[in-house]
N, C-alpha and C positions, 0 to 999 in steps of 0.2 A: 581511406579518407577519415580523418579524425578531427575532433575539436581542438582548438589552439587557444586556451585561456591566456597564454602568455602574451598574446598580441593585444590584449585589452589596454586601454589608455591610462591605466593607473587609478581609475576611479572605482576600483573594486570595493566591495563592502558597503554598497549603497542600499542594501535591503532594509526594509522597515519592519518593525514588529507589527503583527496583526492580532487584534483582540476582538473576539466576539463575545458579547455579554448577553446571556438569556435571550437569544434570537429566536423568534417564533414567526413562522410563515404559514398561512392557511389559504387553501383554495376552497372557498365555500365551507362545507362541513369537514373537509379533509385537512388534517394537520400535516404539512410537509416537513417542517422543522419545529421541534418541540422544546422550547426553552434551552436552546443549545448554547453552550459556553465552551470556547476554545481559545487558547493563547498560543501563538506561533512566534518564537523568538526571531530577532533580526538574523538573517542568514541561515535560518533553519528550513529544512525540507520536511513537510508533513504530507503523508499520503493518506487519502481518504478512501476506504474500501467499504463495500456494503452491497447487499443484494439489490437487484433492480427495484426501483420504486422506493428506495430507502431515503432519498432526499439529497443525494450527492450533487446532481446537477442544479437543484434548487439552491444549495449552499453556494456553489460557484456564482450562480446568477445573482444571488443576493449581495455577495461581496462586490460584484462588478457593477451593481446598480441596475441590473436588468429585471430585478424582482423587488417588489415592495415588501419590507418586513412589517409585521403587525406590531410587534413589541421587541424591545431589546436595543442593542447598540453595536455598531461595527466601527472600530477604530483602526486606522493605518498610521502608525506612528502616533502622534498626538492629535491627528485630525479625525473628527467625527464625520463619517461619510454620509450621514443621513440626508444632507441637502446638497451633496456634491454630485454634479452630473457625471455620467459614465465616463465620458472622454476626458474628464479632469480628475479622475480618481488615482491616476498614476499607477494603474494596474495593467500588466501585460497579459494577453490571452493567447493560448495556443491550443488548437483543436485537433481532433482525430483527422478531419478531412482537410486540414491545413488552411482552408479558406483563403487561398491566394487569389489575387485578381488576375484572371486569365489574359486580360488585354494589356497587362503591364509586364515589363521585363523584371528579371530578378532584382536588379538594383532599385527599380521604382517601387516594387513591392516592399522592400526593406525600408525605403525612404518614406513610405506613406504616412506612418505615424509621426515622423519628424516634421513633415510639411503640413499635415492637416490636424495634428493633435497638439498636445502640450506635455511637458515633462517637468519634473521637480527642478531641474537645473535651468529650464527656460520655459516657465509656465505661461508667459505672455503670448506665445504663438510661434510663428514661423522662424526658422533659422536661416541664416545666410546660406546661399547655395553651396559655397565652398565648405562650410561646416557640415552640411548635409552629406555632401559627397565624401568627406573625410570619415564621417561616422558610418556611412554605408560600407565603405571599404574596410573599416575596422571590424564591423560586424560580420562581413563575409569572410574575412580572414579568421575571425573567431570560430566560425563553424566549418572551416576548411573548404570554403567555396570561393577562394580569392579571384579566380578567373571566370566566374559565372555571371558577373553583373549584367552583361549585355544580352544574355540568353533569354528566350521566351520561357515562361514557366511551364507551358504545355509539354515541353520536351524533357522535363526533369523526371528522374526516377522517384519512387516513393520516398526513399531515404533523403534524397537531395531536396525534395519539396518540403519535408519536415524540417530540414536544416534552415531553409529559407524562412519558413514560418517562425522558427525560433529566433533567427536573427532579427526579423521584423518585430517580434514581441519584446526583445531586449534593447532594441535601438533607442527608444525614448528614455532609457534608464529608469524602469519602473521600480517603485518601492516594493511591489509584490508581483510575482509571476504566477499565473494560474494555468495549469495544464489539465485539459479535459481529454482523457484517453489519447494522448498525443502520439503514441506509438502503436495504437491498436490495429491500424490498417496495414502494418508492415509484416513481412514474413518473420518467423520465429528467430532465425539466426541474426537477422538485422536488428530486430527489436531488442534482443539481448545485448548485442554489441552497443547500440545507442543508449540503452539504459545505463550502462556503466559509464559511458562517455558523458552523458547528460548529468549524472550525479557529480562527476569530477568537475565538470565545467561550472555548475551552479555553486559548488563548494569554493572553487577558486575565485569566483566573482563575489562571493558573500551574498548571493541572491536569495532572498526569502521566497519560498515557493510552496504552493498548495497544489498537490498532484492527485487527481481523481482517476482511478482505474478499476476495471473489473479483474485485472490480472494481479493476483496476490503476490506471485513471485516477483513481478515488476515492482510492486509497492514495497516489498521487503528489501529489494536490492537498492532502490533509489532513496529511500526515506531515512531521515534521522529518527522520526517517530511515525507510527502508524495509528490512525484513528478509525475505529470500526463504527460505522453509522448504520443503525437498524431502526426502521420505523420512525425516522426523523430525530432519533436521539443517539448521542454518542454513548456506546456501551463499553468501550475499552480504548484507552490511549496510552501509548508507551513505545519504547524502543522495539524494533521488529522482533528481536529474539525473545523479549519478555512477553509481548502480546501472543506470540506463537506458543511458548512454553507455559505461560500462565494466563490463559484466556479469561479467567475471572467468572465465567458463567457457561452453562451448557449451551445456551443460545449462541454465544460467540464461538465456542469450541466447534459446534456443528457447522457454523458458517465458514470457519477457517478450514474445514475439511477433516477435522479429527473424527475418526470413526470408532476408536476404542474408548467408549465412555461407559464405565462399569460402576455398578453399585457395590461399594466395599464397606468394610468395617474396620475400625481400629480398636484393638483390645489391649488393655494395660495388664501385663503380667508381673510376676514378682521380679523377674530378671530382665524383661525386655518389653517393648511396646510393639505389638505385632499387627501387620496389615493383612487382612483376609479378604478373599473374593469367594463368597460361598464357603465351601469347606476347605478351600485351598489357602495355605499360608504363602503369601507372596514375599514376605521378608520382614525385616525389622525397620521401623521408622523412628525418627527422633523422639525422645521422651517428651518434648514440648508439644507434640501432637496429642490433643485430647481424645479420649476414648469416645466412640460414637459412630454414627452412620455418615458416610461421605459418598460423593460422586467422584470417581477418579478419571481424569483425562490422561490417557496413556498414548503418547506419540508412537507412531509405528516404528520410529528409529530406536525406541527404547527397548524393543523386543528383538532378541537375536537368538539364533540357534544355539542351544546349550553346548553342543560339541563336547560331551564328557563332563561338563560342569553340572552341578545340581540344577535341575529345571524347576522354575517357578510354576509352570503349567505344562501339561501335555495336551497337544492338539492334533487334529486330523485335518489334512489339507483338502480343501474343496476346489479351489480354482487358483490358477497361476497366470500372471500376465507380465510381460517384460516391459519395463519403463527405462528411461535414461538413468534413473537412480538405482536400478537393480530389478530383481524379480519381486513383483508385488504379489503377496500371498494372502488369499482369503481362506480361513480355516475355522474350525469350531473346537471348543473345549468340551471334551466328553464329561458328562456328569449329569445328575438328575436334580440338582438343587436349583431353586428359582433364579438365583443370580446368574447362572450360566445359560439360562434358557429364556426365550421370549415366547410370545404367543404363537409364532410360526415355527418354533423349534429352537435348536441351539443358537445362542447369540454368536454372530461372526466375530472372529478375532483377525486383525490385519497386522502384517509386519512385512519388512523388506528383507529379502535374502540375497546373498551374493551368488548363489548357485540355483539352478532350476530344480524345483521340487515337482512332484506329480500328485494329482488327486488320489486320495487314499493313503498317502504317506502319513505315518505317525511320527511326530518329532517333539522334542522338548524345547521349551523356550526359556531363556534367562530374561530377567526384567531389571533394567537400570532404574532403581527407585528414585534416584536423584533427578530424573527427567519426568517423573510422574507428578501431576498437579491435582491436589485434593480440593474439592469444593464442598462446603458444608451443605447438608440437605435442610 
């Protein structure tokens, strides 16, 4: 069962740009959103990630009109939403629990916003029954549920229920679609399948979307840009690959799951500019890199077994676990300098191997310096 964006009525590209200017939300003494500014282009998908309590849900609720902002401005297209009621903001919502009405059929759930709400194309209110039926059929075809209209929602699988919820959110032709952990309740295989299909569908429709999720893999797969929200502030915004490879701060790197965060130095020599980790020479870096102390974010994929090549570092294997990406290896670099040791002993080094290693193995690792991200201290 797949989405079918080709069945849309030709009104694709209706997504509106979203602008948040210096938005602040407070709950008493607690600042939930702190002077937050974000621009989402028409037809763009932006995923919001962040730890629990970072303000992700508050952000969605503020855009939807379910939360009062203390200062700032929220624009959808050229409309200031400050005085616009929730049901007239032309915003579609899709939640993890799908929030379908259990007493209504699939078709009646999809039609609900058309009958009881408003849209940009028909802001005055109710549509003629024939137009509603036509739009419902179109939306069910869009999400691959053409023959499900008369079914009760209680008998749907998790994936089918989420498709109905998506059809309902898209039916009124919203300027913005907001997705709050929409796939979080599904099993992994189905979640990964629907993530790719959902991105394809939203792109084909030209639908502007803000997607909130705890699943970073889902965020990276679905989004044109990823925004990292920590403590109510946006700490990093950019294309998924750039946010991952260039997190911009230790705080963001740690949140994203980078574990190799090293204190390094750059030394300018007569013939080359050298990167060092303690007494180890890791390699040459570009001459544009200034000498001094840095924090290096080293993705695990940038470290590989040397296999006869010159090794940047020698390590001893401590633990090995198999993952779908390969063997995840935790090891430590032998040495007595402060940079390779922490308060509890040698600092761990993490990398992915294609073959199983064993605790106690001594191996050499090559380092791809092009994938290393330096942060000034």
